[in-house]
N, C-alpha and C positions, 0 to 999 in steps of 0.2 A: 767518232764521226758526227753523231747526232748533235752533241753539245757544241763542237767546234763550228758546225754549220749554222748555229743559232736557231735550230729547230725547237719547237715547243715539245716539252717532255712531261711524262707522268712518272714520278719517282716511285720505285718499288725495290727497296734494298732489304733482302732477308736478314742481313746481319744487324740492321737497325730497327726494322719495322715488322718483324714477325712477332706479333703480340701474344702468341700462344707458347712460345719457347720458354723453357724453364718451368713449365706447369706439369711435367710428367708427360707420358705419351700414352698411346692407345693400350700398350702392354705394360705400363708402369715404368718404362725406361726414360729417365730424365736426361740421358746423354743423347740428345737428338742432333741431327746434322746442322741445325740452325743456331746452335749455341745456347747459352743460358738466358735467363730472364732479362728482358729489355727494360731497364729502369727509365724513369722520366729523364734522368740526367743524360743517359745515352741518347735518347731521342732528341733532347734539347741540344745536344752537341752537334746535331746536324744543322749546319748553317748554310742551307742550300742556296738561298737567295744571294749570298755573298760569293759562294764558290762557283755556282753554275751561272748565275746572272739573273738579276731581277727582271721579271717579265717573260722569262723563258720557261718557267715551270707552270704547267696547267694545273697540277695537283699531285697527290700522292695517295698511296693506299697503305693502311695499317692492316696487315693480314692476320687471320687466325683460322684454324680448322676446328670443326665441331667435335673432334674426338676428345678434346680437352677443354673446350669452351661451350657453354650453353647459356640459356636464359638466366640461370642462377648466378653464374660468375662473370657474365659479360659486363654487368654494370659496375662491378668493383674492380675488374682487371683491365677492361678495354677502354671505357669512356675517359677515365682520367689521362691515360697515355695518348689516346686519340686527340684529346684537346691539346696536349703538348705538341703533337705533330701539326695540328692546324695552326697553332700559335707560331710555330717556326716557319710555316709556309706563308701565312698572311698577316702575322703580327709584326711587331717591331723587329727588324732584322738584326739590329745591334742592341744587345741586352746582356746583362750579367745574370748568373744563375740565381743570385739572391732576389733580384727584381722578378725574374721569371717564376721562382718558387712562390712568391707572394701571389702572382696571378693564378698559378695552378692551384694553390690552396683556396683561393677565392672561388674558382670553378668547382672544386670539390664541395665547398660549402653550398654553392648554388644547387648542385646535384642533390645534396642532403635535404635542402628545403623543398625540392621537387619530389621527395619520397624515395630517392635512390640511395644505395649504400656503397659509395665508392671507397676503396681502400685508401688509407692515408699515403701521402707521398713519402 
């Protein structure tokens, strides 16, 4: 109903944007309800602007819970994939994964120059 009526939306898909999944759980159980690790390719496969409509999306949230993420692993696990999400929302809507990966690797290099330690894509 919301999309059909052309209302503005904020995207929040647990099956694409739960950035803590696949990291283990509070009790060491890696089989959590939200599925496995969300790779940059999975997040990049969200082409929301083409499927929902350009101008209809206000934003999105990449979610994580602090039982498996903290200040030590947020910079290597969350920032690179959050950039992928931002690129899919506000970057070039039509791109192939090879071009996208070059941009994402460039962002990882930027993070390293700033003193962060992102994991490689």
